[in-house]
MARVEX-869576 format. One record per residue (C-alpha): residue number from 1; residue in one letter; x, y, z. Coordinates in steps of 0.25 Angstrom, whole numbers, always signed. Each point is the difference from the previous one (the first is absolute). Example, Ala and Ser with C-alpha at 12.3 -4.5 7.8 and 13.67 -1.06 7.14 Angstrom:
2
atom pos 1; code A; xx +49; yy -18; zz +31
atom pos 2; code S; xx +6; yy +14; zz -2
***
This chain:
89
atom pos 1; code M; xx -219; yy +92; zz +80
atom pos 2; code R; xx -12; yy +1; zz -9
atom pos 3; code D; xx +10; yy -1; zz -12
atom pos 4; code K; xx +7; yy -12; zz +5
atom pos 5; code T; xx -14; yy -8; zz +3
atom pos 6; code R; xx -7; yy +5; zz -13
atom pos 7; code S; xx -5; yy -11; zz -9
atom pos 8; code N; xx -10; yy -4; zz -10
atom pos 9; code H; xx -10; yy -6; zz +11
atom pos 10; code P; xx -3; yy +4; zz +14
atom pos 11; code L; xx +3; yy -14; zz +6
atom pos 12; code I; xx +14; yy +1; zz -6
atom pos 13; code S; xx +2; yy +14; zz +6
atom pos 14; code L; xx -5; yy -5; zz +13
atom pos 15; code V; xx +10; yy -12; zz +0
atom pos 16; code K; xx +11; yy +10; zz -3
atom pos 17; code L; xx -4; yy +9; zz +11
atom pos 18; code M; xx -1; yy -11; zz +10
atom pos 19; code E; xx +14; yy -5; zz -4
atom pos 20; code R; xx +6; yy +14; zz +2
atom pos 21; code M; xx -7; yy +1; zz +13
atom pos 22; code G; xx +5; yy -13; zz +5
atom pos 23; code Q; xx -14; yy -6; zz +2
atom pos 24; code Y; xx +4; yy -14; zz -5
atom pos 25; code K; xx -12; yy -7; zz +7
atom pos 26; code L; xx -10; yy +7; zz -10
atom pos 27; code I; xx +7; yy -5; zz -12
atom pos 28; code D; xx -7; yy -14; zz +1
atom pos 29; code V; xx -13; yy +8; zz +1
atom pos 30; code F; xx +3; yy +7; zz -13
atom pos 31; code A; xx +4; yy -12; zz -7
atom pos 32; code E; xx -14; yy -6; zz +3
atom pos 33; code L; xx -7; yy +12; zz -5
atom pos 34; code M; xx +8; yy +0; zz -12
atom pos 35; code A; xx -3; yy -15; zz -3
atom pos 36; code E; xx -15; yy +4; zz +1
atom pos 37; code D; xx +1; yy +12; zz -9
atom pos 38; code E; xx -7; yy -3; zz -13
atom pos 39; code A; xx +7; yy +11; zz -8
atom pos 40; code A; xx +13; yy -8; zz +2
atom pos 41; code E; xx -5; yy -13; zz -5
atom pos 42; code N; xx -4; yy +6; zz -13
atom pos 43; code N; xx +12; yy +9; zz -2
atom pos 44; code P; xx +14; yy -9; zz +1
atom pos 45; code L; xx +8; yy +12; zz +0
atom pos 46; code L; xx -7; yy +6; zz +12
atom pos 47; code L; xx +1; yy -13; zz +7
atom pos 48; code A; xx +15; yy +0; zz -3
atom pos 49; code S; xx +1; yy +13; zz +6
atom pos 50; code F; xx -7; yy -5; zz +12
atom pos 51; code H; xx +9; yy -12; zz +2
atom pos 52; code R; xx +12; yy +9; zz -2
atom pos 53; code A; xx -4; yy +10; zz +11
atom pos 54; code L; xx -3; yy -12; zz +9
atom pos 55; code G; xx +14; yy -6; zz -3
atom pos 56; code D; xx +7; yy +13; zz +3
atom pos 57; code A; xx -8; yy +1; zz +13
atom pos 58; code Y; xx +2; yy -14; zz +5
atom pos 59; code H; xx +15; yy +1; zz -4
atom pos 60; code T; xx +1; yy +13; zz +9
atom pos 61; code A; xx -7; yy -7; zz +11
atom pos 62; code D; xx +10; yy -12; zz -1
atom pos 63; code A; xx -11; yy -10; zz -4
atom pos 64; code E; xx +10; yy -5; zz -11
atom pos 65; code E; xx -9; yy -12; zz -5
atom pos 66; code K; xx -12; yy +8; zz -2
atom pos 67; code A; xx +8; yy +10; zz -6
atom pos 68; code L; xx +6; yy -9; zz -10
atom pos 69; code H; xx -14; yy -6; zz -3
atom pos 70; code F; xx -6; yy +13; zz -4
atom pos 71; code M; xx +12; yy +5; zz -8
atom pos 72; code Q; xx +1; yy -13; zz -8
atom pos 73; code S; xx -15; yy +1; zz -3
atom pos 74; code A; xx +2; yy +15; zz -4
atom pos 75; code L; xx +11; yy -3; zz -9
atom pos 76; code T; xx -8; yy -12; zz -6
atom pos 77; code L; xx -11; yy +10; zz -3
atom pos 78; code Y; xx +9; yy +10; zz -6
atom pos 79; code L; xx +7; yy -9; zz -9
atom pos 80; code Q; xx -13; yy -5; zz -6
atom pos 81; code F; xx -6; yy +14; zz -2
atom pos 82; code V; xx +10; yy +10; zz -2
atom pos 83; code P; xx +11; yy +1; zz -11
atom pos 84; code E; xx +14; yy -4; zz +4
atom pos 85; code N; xx +5; yy +14; zz +1
atom pos 86; code H; xx -11; yy +6; zz +8
atom pos 87; code S; xx +4; yy +8; zz +13
atom pos 88; code S; xx -7; yy -9; zz +9
atom pos 89; code L; xx +10; yy -11; zz -3
***
């Protein structure tokens, strides 16, 4: 479980853990915490990782509109800040 939830930020790891545990009600709480995280505001790739994790979690929770919003946001950030052949894309 640790390997499957490991990430470059503790909040992303917690979102992945809650997704795996089926605790979908907590995803909104983590989305709010991530929105307030100052480190993400100054690091677009970290913000893209946050949005990707939230998109995955919302998709698993069948909240497709929220999932699409966060996935599109992550893709937009990745396209702006990584090369076209980057593994994140």
